[in-house]
C-alpha positions as CSV (number, residue, x, y, z in Angstrom):
1,X,0.0,0.0,-0.2
2,X,1.7,3.3,0.9
3,X,4.5,3.1,3.4
4,X,4.2,-0.3,5.2
5,X,4.3,1.8,8.6
6,X,1.8,4.3,7.6
7,X,-1.3,2.2,9.1
8,X,-1.9,-1.0,10.6
9,X,-3.2,-4.2,8.3
10,X,-5.6,-5.5,8.4
11,X,-8.1,-2.8,9.4
12,X,-11.2,-3.7,11.5
13,X,-13.9,-5.3,9.1
14,X,-15.8,-2.3,7.4
15,X,-19.4,-2.5,7.3
16,X,-21.7,-1.0,4.7
17,X,-25.7,-1.4,4.6
18,X,-25.7,-5.0,2.7
19,X,-21.7,-5.9,2.8
20,X,-18.8,-6.6,5.0
21,X,-15.2,-5.7,3.6
22,X,-12.8,-7.8,5.7
23,X,-9.2,-9.9,5.6
24,X,-9.7,-13.2,3.7
25,X,-10.0,-16.3,5.8
26,X,-9.2,-20.1,4.7
27,X,-13.0,-20.6,4.2
28,X,-12.8,-18.2,1.0
29,X,-10.5,-20.2,-0.9
30,X,-13.0,-22.0,-3.1
31,X,-14.7,-18.4,-4.0
32,X,-11.3,-17.2,-4.7
33,X,-10.8,-20.1,-7.2
34,X,-14.3,-19.4,-8.8
35,X,-13.4,-15.6,-9.1
36,X,-10.2,-15.8,-10.7
37,X,-11.3,-19.0,-13.1
38,X,-14.4,-17.4,-14.1
39,X,-14.3,-16.7,-18.1
40,X,-16.9,-13.6,-17.5
41,X,-14.7,-12.1,-14.8
42,X,-11.5,-12.5,-16.8
43,X,-13.1,-10.9,-20.0
44,X,-11.6,-7.4,-19.2
45,X,-8.6,-8.2,-17.0
46,X,-6.7,-10.3,-19.3
47,X,-8.5,-13.5,-19.2
48,X,-9.3,-16.0,-16.3
49,X,-6.9,-19.0,-15.1
50,X,-7.1,-22.5,-15.4
51,X,-9.4,-23.6,-12.3
52,X,-7.0,-27.0,-11.9
53,X,-3.7,-24.9,-11.6
54,X,-5.7,-22.3,-9.3
55,X,-6.6,-25.3,-7.3
56,X,-2.9,-26.6,-6.9
57,X,-1.1,-23.3,-6.4
58,X,-3.9,-21.1,-4.2
59,X,-2.8,-20.9,-0.8
60,X,-4.8,-21.8,2.2
61,X,-5.6,-18.4,2.6
62,X,-5.7,-16.5,-0.2
63,X,-5.2,-12.9,-0.8
64,X,-3.9,-12.3,2.9
65,X,-1.8,-9.3,2.2
66,X,-2.2,-5.5,2.9
67,X,-4.6,-3.8,0.4
68,X,-6.9,-6.8,-0.2
69,X,-10.3,-6.8,1.0
70,X,-12.9,-9.6,0.6
71,X,-16.4,-8.2,0.1
72,X,-18.7,-10.4,2.2
73,X,-22.5,-10.4,1.7
74,X,-24.7,-12.6,3.9
75,X,-21.6,-14.5,5.4
76,X,-20.3,-15.4,1.7
77,X,-17.4,-14.0,-0.4
78,X,-18.8,-12.2,-3.5
79,X,-15.6,-10.5,-4.7
80,X,-12.6,-8.9,-3.7
81,X,-11.3,-5.2,-3.5
82,X,-7.6,-4.0,-4.0
83,X,-5.9,-0.8,-2.9
84,X,-2.2,-1.2,-3.5
85,X,0.6,0.8,-4.5
86,X,0.7,0.7,-8.3
87,X,3.0,-1.7,-9.8
88,X,5.7,-0.3,-11.9
89,X,5.4,-2.9,-14.6
90,X,2.0,-2.1,-15.3
91,X,2.1,1.6,-15.6
92,X,2.4,1.6,-19.3
93,X,3.9,5.3,-19.1
94,X,0.7,6.8,-17.6
95,X,1.1,9.5,-15.5
96,X,1.0,10.4,-12.6
97,X,3.9,8.4,-11.2
98,X,4.2,9.2,-7.8
99,X,3.6,6.0,-6.2
100,X,0.0,6.3,-5.9
101,X,-2.3,3.6,-4.9
102,X,-4.7,1.8,-7.4
103,X,-8.1,0.3,-7.0
104,X,-9.3,-2.6,-8.6
105,X,-12.3,-4.9,-7.9
106,X,-13.7,-8.2,-9.1
107,X,-16.9,-9.6,-8.1
108,X,-18.3,-12.9,-9.0
109,X,-20.8,-12.7,-12.1
110,X,-23.7,-13.6,-9.6
111,X,-23.0,-10.4,-7.8
112,X,-23.0,-8.1,-10.9
113,X,-25.8,-5.6,-11.2
114,X,-26.8,-5.1,-7.3
115,X,-24.8,-2.0,-6.8
116,X,-22.2,-4.1,-4.7
117,X,-19.1,-2.7,-6.4
118,X,-20.1,0.9,-5.9
119,X,-21.1,0.2,-2.1
120,X,-18.1,-1.6,-1.5
121,X,-15.3,0.6,-3.2
122,X,-17.0,3.5,-1.7
123,X,-16.4,2.1,1.9
124,X,-13.0,1.2,0.8
125,X,-12.1,4.6,-0.6
126,X,-13.7,6.0,2.7
127,X,-11.4,3.8,4.7
128,X,-8.3,4.8,2.6
129,X,-9.2,8.6,2.8
130,X,-8.8,8.3,6.4
131,X,-5.8,6.0,6.8
132,X,-3.7,7.9,4.2
133,X,-5.1,11.3,4.0
134,X,-4.7,13.5,0.9
135,X,-3.1,10.3,-1.1
136,X,-4.8,10.1,-4.6
137,X,-6.3,6.9,-5.8
138,X,-5.5,5.7,-9.7
139,X,-8.1,3.3,-11.7
140,X,-7.3,1.9,-15.0
141,X,-10.1,-0.2,-17.1
142,X,-10.6,-1.0,-20.5
143,X,-12.9,1.6,-22.3
144,X,-15.0,-1.3,-23.5
145,X,-16.0,-2.4,-20.0
146,X,-18.9,-0.2,-19.5
147,X,-20.0,-1.0,-16.1
148,X,-16.5,-0.3,-14.6
149,X,-16.3,2.9,-16.9
150,X,-19.5,3.9,-15.3
151,X,-18.6,3.0,-11.7
152,X,-15.3,4.9,-12.0
153,X,-17.3,8.0,-12.7
154,X,-19.8,7.4,-10.2
155,X,-17.1,6.8,-7.4
156,X,-15.4,10.3,-8.4
157,X,-12.6,9.3,-10.7
158,X,-11.8,11.8,-13.3
159,X,-10.3,11.0,-16.5
160,X,-6.6,11.8,-17.1
161,X,-6.0,10.2,-20.1
162,X,-6.7,7.0,-22.4
163,X,-4.2,4.9,-23.8
164,X,-3.5,1.5,-25.8
165,X,-2.1,-1.5,-23.5
166,X,-2.7,-5.1,-23.6
167,X,-4.6,-4.9,-27.0
168,X,-7.2,-2.4,-26.0
169,X,-7.9,1.1,-25.4
170,X,-7.6,1.7,-21.5
171,X,-9.2,4.3,-19.3
172,X,-7.2,6.0,-16.5
173,X,-8.7,7.9,-13.9
174,X,-7.7,9.9,-11.0
175,X,-9.8,10.0,-7.3
176,X,-8.4,12.9,-5.1
177,X,-9.9,12.6,-1.5
178,X,-11.5,15.9,-0.1
179,X,-9.9,16.8,2.9
180,X,-11.9,18.9,5.4
181,X,-11.0,22.5,5.8
182,X,-10.5,23.3,9.4
């Protein structure tokens, strides 16, 4: 995430009206495999991974690292949110390049269309704004991913630029938290 000593990880679970954002647990392993092997989920993320490979290499407690929240609904994992420092190899010469954090999210197809991504991302961004005041967050998505494009705008990301990468046009946006004036 930001500087590893900047805040404690994992934070206490974050509750919303319908969801809980929390650290992963061993019981989430099957849902991680389902999520990462889903062809629908992989449509705009470079493709899904083979289920048998995931079953073989997935750790007992997957996704247990700073910046990864499990999205839980009614006691079951329905997706994940990542708020990680942007990977230098994936930058594709897109500014800004100040070690900003990048928001990513994946939900199981049966969770699509219910507003869960917006609810979970809003909660994660709210937590981040308190944990790392004033730090911007970036988001990249394929312009062909209409749902993700609409969500980015709804969350308050503003377009910085579009660029070609990974065989498709990408949209790059910036979210700057509003800091209360005293």
